[in-house]
C-alpha positions as CSV (number, residue, x, y, z in Angstrom):
1,X,19.6,10.2,-89.6
2,X,19.3,11.8,-93.1
3,X,17.0,14.4,-91.8
4,X,19.3,15.3,-88.9
5,X,22.3,15.6,-91.3
6,X,20.3,17.8,-93.6
7,X,19.4,20.0,-90.8
8,X,22.9,20.3,-89.6
9,X,24.0,21.3,-93.0
10,X,21.3,23.9,-93.3
11,X,22.3,25.4,-89.9
12,X,25.9,25.6,-91.1
13,X,24.9,27.3,-94.3
14,X,22.6,29.7,-92.3
15,X,25.6,30.6,-90.0
16,X,27.9,31.1,-93.0
17,X,25.5,33.4,-94.6
18,X,25.0,35.4,-91.4
19,X,28.7,35.9,-91.0
20,X,29.0,37.5,-94.4
21,X,27.8,41.1,-94.0
22,X,29.2,42.2,-97.3
23,X,28.3,39.9,-100.2
24,X,31.0,38.9,-102.7
25,X,34.0,37.5,-100.9
26,X,36.2,37.3,-104.0
27,X,35.5,40.9,-104.9
28,X,36.0,42.3,-101.5
29,X,39.1,40.3,-100.9
30,X,40.5,41.5,-104.3
31,X,39.9,45.1,-103.3
32,X,41.5,44.6,-100.0
33,X,44.6,43.0,-101.4
34,X,44.8,45.7,-104.3
35,X,44.7,48.5,-101.8
36,X,47.1,47.0,-99.4
37,X,49.5,46.3,-102.3
38,X,49.3,49.9,-103.8
39,X,49.4,51.8,-100.5
40,X,51.5,49.5,-98.1
41,X,53.2,46.5,-99.7
42,X,54.7,47.8,-103.0
43,X,56.2,51.0,-101.3
44,X,57.7,49.0,-98.5
45,X,59.1,46.4,-101.0
46,X,60.6,49.2,-103.0
47,X,62.6,50.4,-100.0
48,X,63.8,46.9,-99.4
49,X,64.7,46.4,-103.1
50,X,66.6,49.7,-103.4
51,X,68.4,49.0,-100.0
52,X,69.5,45.5,-101.2
53,X,71.5,47.2,-104.1
54,X,73.8,48.7,-101.4
55,X,76.8,46.6,-100.3
56,X,77.0,45.8,-96.6
57,X,80.0,48.0,-96.2
58,X,78.3,50.8,-98.0
59,X,75.2,50.4,-96.0
60,X,76.8,50.6,-92.6
61,X,79.0,53.5,-93.7
62,X,75.9,55.5,-94.6
63,X,74.0,54.8,-91.3
64,X,77.1,55.3,-89.1
65,X,77.8,58.8,-89.9
66,X,77.8,61.2,-87.0
67,X,74.8,63.2,-87.9
68,X,72.8,60.0,-88.7
69,X,73.9,58.4,-85.5
70,X,73.1,61.4,-83.4
71,X,69.7,61.7,-85.0
72,X,68.9,58.2,-84.2
73,X,69.9,58.7,-80.6
74,X,67.8,61.8,-80.4
75,X,64.8,60.3,-82.0
76,X,64.8,57.0,-80.0
77,X,65.8,58.7,-76.7
78,X,63.4,61.5,-76.9
79,X,60.5,59.3,-78.1
80,X,61.2,56.9,-75.3
81,X,61.2,59.5,-72.6
82,X,58.0,61.2,-74.1
83,X,56.2,57.8,-74.2
84,X,57.1,57.2,-70.5
85,X,55.7,60.7,-69.6
86,X,52.6,59.9,-71.6
87,X,52.1,56.7,-69.7
88,X,51.9,58.5,-66.4
89,X,49.8,61.5,-67.5
90,X,47.7,59.5,-70.0
91,X,46.8,57.1,-67.2
92,X,45.8,59.9,-65.0
93,X,43.7,61.6,-67.7
94,X,41.9,58.3,-68.5
95,X,41.2,57.6,-64.8
96,X,39.6,61.1,-64.5
97,X,37.5,60.7,-67.5
98,X,36.2,57.3,-66.5
99,X,36.0,57.5,-62.7
100,X,34.5,61.0,-62.2
101,X,31.7,63.1,-63.5
102,X,32.2,66.9,-63.8
103,X,31.1,69.8,-66.1
104,X,32.8,69.7,-69.5
105,X,33.8,66.1,-69.4
106,X,32.5,65.4,-72.8
107,X,34.4,68.4,-74.2
108,X,37.7,67.2,-72.5
109,X,37.2,63.8,-73.9
110,X,36.7,65.1,-77.3
111,X,39.8,67.3,-77.0
112,X,42.0,64.1,-76.4
113,X,41.6,63.5,-80.2
114,X,42.8,66.9,-81.1
115,X,46.4,65.8,-81.9
116,X,45.0,63.4,-84.3
117,X,42.8,65.9,-86.1
118,X,45.2,68.8,-86.1
119,X,47.7,69.0,-88.8
120,X,51.1,68.3,-87.2
121,X,52.8,71.3,-88.9
122,X,50.2,73.6,-87.3
123,X,50.8,71.9,-83.9
124,X,54.5,72.4,-84.4
125,X,54.2,76.1,-85.2
126,X,51.8,76.8,-82.4
127,X,54.0,75.1,-79.8
128,X,57.2,76.7,-81.0
129,X,55.6,80.1,-80.8
130,X,53.9,79.5,-77.4
131,X,57.2,78.2,-75.8
132,X,59.5,80.7,-77.4
133,X,61.4,83.2,-75.2
134,X,58.7,85.8,-75.9
135,X,55.8,83.4,-76.2
136,X,52.8,83.0,-73.9
137,X,54.5,80.3,-71.8
138,X,58.1,80.5,-72.8
139,X,58.5,84.0,-71.4
140,X,57.9,82.9,-67.8
141,X,60.6,80.3,-68.2
142,X,63.0,82.8,-69.8
143,X,63.1,84.8,-66.6
144,X,64.9,81.7,-65.1
145,X,67.2,81.2,-68.0
146,X,65.2,78.1,-69.2
147,X,64.9,77.9,-73.0
148,X,62.3,75.6,-74.4
149,X,61.8,76.2,-78.0
150,X,64.5,75.0,-80.3
151,X,65.9,72.6,-77.6
152,X,65.4,69.0,-76.6
153,X,62.9,70.2,-74.0
154,X,60.7,71.6,-76.8
155,X,61.2,68.4,-78.7
156,X,59.9,66.4,-75.8
157,X,56.8,68.7,-75.5
158,X,55.9,68.2,-79.1
159,X,56.3,64.4,-78.8
160,X,54.2,64.3,-75.7
161,X,51.5,66.3,-77.5
162,X,51.2,63.9,-80.4
163,X,51.5,60.7,-78.3
164,X,49.1,61.3,-75.4
165,X,45.9,60.1,-77.2
166,X,47.5,56.6,-77.8
167,X,47.8,56.0,-74.0
168,X,44.4,57.5,-73.1
169,X,42.4,55.6,-75.7
170,X,44.3,52.4,-74.9
171,X,43.6,52.6,-71.2
172,X,40.1,54.1,-71.2
173,X,38.2,51.0,-72.4
174,X,39.9,48.8,-69.9
175,X,39.0,51.0,-67.1
176,X,35.4,51.3,-68.2
177,X,35.1,47.4,-68.2
178,X,37.0,47.0,-65.0
179,X,34.7,45.6,-62.2
180,X,34.7,47.8,-59.0
181,X,34.3,44.6,-56.9
182,X,38.0,44.0,-57.1
183,X,38.8,47.4,-55.5
184,X,36.0,46.8,-52.8
185,X,37.4,43.4,-52.0
186,X,40.9,44.9,-51.6
187,X,39.6,47.6,-49.3
188,X,37.7,45.1,-47.2
189,X,40.9,43.0,-46.8
190,X,42.6,46.1,-45.4
191,X,44.7,47.2,-48.4
192,X,45.6,50.8,-48.6
193,X,44.7,52.8,-51.8
194,X,48.1,52.7,-52.9
195,X,48.6,49.0,-52.4
196,X,45.2,48.4,-54.2
197,X,46.3,50.4,-57.2
198,X,49.6,48.7,-57.6
199,X,48.4,45.1,-56.8
200,X,44.9,45.1,-58.1
201,X,44.4,47.8,-60.7
202,X,47.7,48.2,-62.3
203,X,48.2,44.5,-63.4
204,X,44.9,44.8,-65.3
205,X,46.0,48.0,-67.0
206,X,49.5,46.8,-67.8
207,X,48.8,45.3,-71.2
208,X,46.9,48.4,-72.4
209,X,49.7,50.7,-71.0
210,X,52.3,48.7,-72.9
211,X,50.3,48.9,-76.1
212,X,49.7,52.6,-75.8
213,X,53.4,53.0,-75.0
214,X,54.5,51.2,-78.0
215,X,52.2,53.1,-80.3
216,X,53.3,56.5,-78.8
217,X,56.9,55.4,-79.1
218,X,56.6,54.4,-82.7
219,X,54.8,57.5,-83.7
220,X,57.4,59.7,-82.0
221,X,60.3,58.0,-83.8
222,X,58.9,58.9,-87.2
223,X,57.3,62.2,-86.3
224,X,58.2,65.1,-88.6
225,X,55.6,67.9,-88.9
226,X,55.2,68.8,-85.2
227,X,59.0,68.5,-84.3
228,X,60.6,70.2,-87.3
229,X,59.8,73.8,-86.1
230,X,60.1,73.5,-82.4
231,X,63.3,71.4,-82.3
232,X,65.5,73.9,-84.2
233,X,67.1,71.0,-86.2
234,X,70.6,71.8,-84.9
235,X,73.3,69.1,-85.5
236,X,75.4,70.9,-83.0
237,X,72.8,70.8,-80.3
238,X,71.7,67.4,-81.3
239,X,68.2,68.3,-81.9
240,X,67.7,66.8,-85.3
241,X,65.2,64.1,-85.6
242,X,65.8,61.1,-88.0
243,X,62.8,62.1,-90.1
244,X,64.4,65.5,-90.7
245,X,67.7,63.9,-91.7
246,X,65.8,61.7,-94.3
247,X,64.2,64.8,-95.8
248,X,67.7,66.5,-95.8
249,X,69.2,63.6,-97.7
250,X,66.4,63.7,-100.3
251,X,66.8,67.5,-100.8
252,X,70.5,66.8,-101.5
253,X,69.5,63.9,-103.9
254,X,71.3,61.5,-101.7
255,X,68.9,58.6,-102.2
256,X,71.3,55.9,-100.9
257,X,71.5,57.5,-97.4
258,X,67.8,58.2,-97.4
259,X,67.0,54.5,-98.3
260,X,69.4,53.2,-95.8
261,X,68.0,55.3,-93.0
262,X,64.5,54.5,-94.1
263,X,65.2,50.7,-93.9
264,X,66.4,51.1,-90.3
265,X,63.2,53.0,-89.5
266,X,61.2,50.3,-91.3
267,X,62.8,47.5,-89.2
268,X,62.2,49.4,-85.9
269,X,58.5,49.9,-86.9
270,X,58.1,46.3,-87.7
271,X,59.7,45.2,-84.3
272,X,57.4,47.6,-82.4
273,X,54.2,46.3,-84.2
274,X,55.4,42.7,-83.5
275,X,55.8,43.4,-79.8
276,X,52.4,45.3,-79.6
277,X,50.6,42.3,-81.3
278,X,52.3,39.9,-78.9
279,X,50.9,41.9,-76.0
280,X,47.4,42.1,-77.5
281,X,47.3,38.4,-78.1
282,X,48.4,37.6,-74.6
283,X,45.8,40.0,-73.2
284,X,43.1,38.3,-75.5
285,X,44.1,34.9,-74.1
286,X,44.0,36.1,-70.5
287,X,40.5,37.6,-70.9
288,X,39.3,34.3,-72.5
289,X,40.7,32.4,-69.7
290,X,39.0,34.6,-67.0
């Protein structure tokens, strides 16, 4: 009995040692907590601390101003629509990259990461110039009286540009792991391609699509660099994003308004992350059950 207990203890110790790839749990945990505190926790706590100095009446007065209210509506509405567009086209792009082989596939796959690598200000300048009335693409729409740059349409294009990778990269791994036997079984049972997609494939992709949608939506709400040039930032035309309004308040040294708006943005971000984590946890449970 003593020998068996000793062997069990040795096996447990060996497994524990194997699990620790980087030695020194205390040191690595200390570095992790320090970095998180300096980069994330302390800046976020400072926003909460400064916002708590405002009275409830003062807080609601600052965030209910017309320009701030319109900026919130523009940011949330445009980001939501852009995320929906990205769900459709991101799914199509991911499907093509996974299901088909064609020349230049790796190049196209690498270009999906371009919005991540490209500075957002460069993307904004490029898009605003391209879709201007005398631009490469905008001139063709100008013939029909359609203006893209410095309107909400241009704003949507910029948000679609920066959000499309989130959908593609969320859906792509799920498509790669999906077993083709489900599709074959559906076809053998007489299901049409459309019915097979909506009844067999889409349910498997739904958690990934919702995760990508949430990430693209959250990124769009707080986007600044790519939208500041192409949107026009007009309060009259309601093309101001909330991130631009925060910068405007800071330039005018109106720290109270900037902090109040930043707190609302922070709450929205936390809610989005919470929802995304719930979706991911449920998906993990579903995979474990299967």
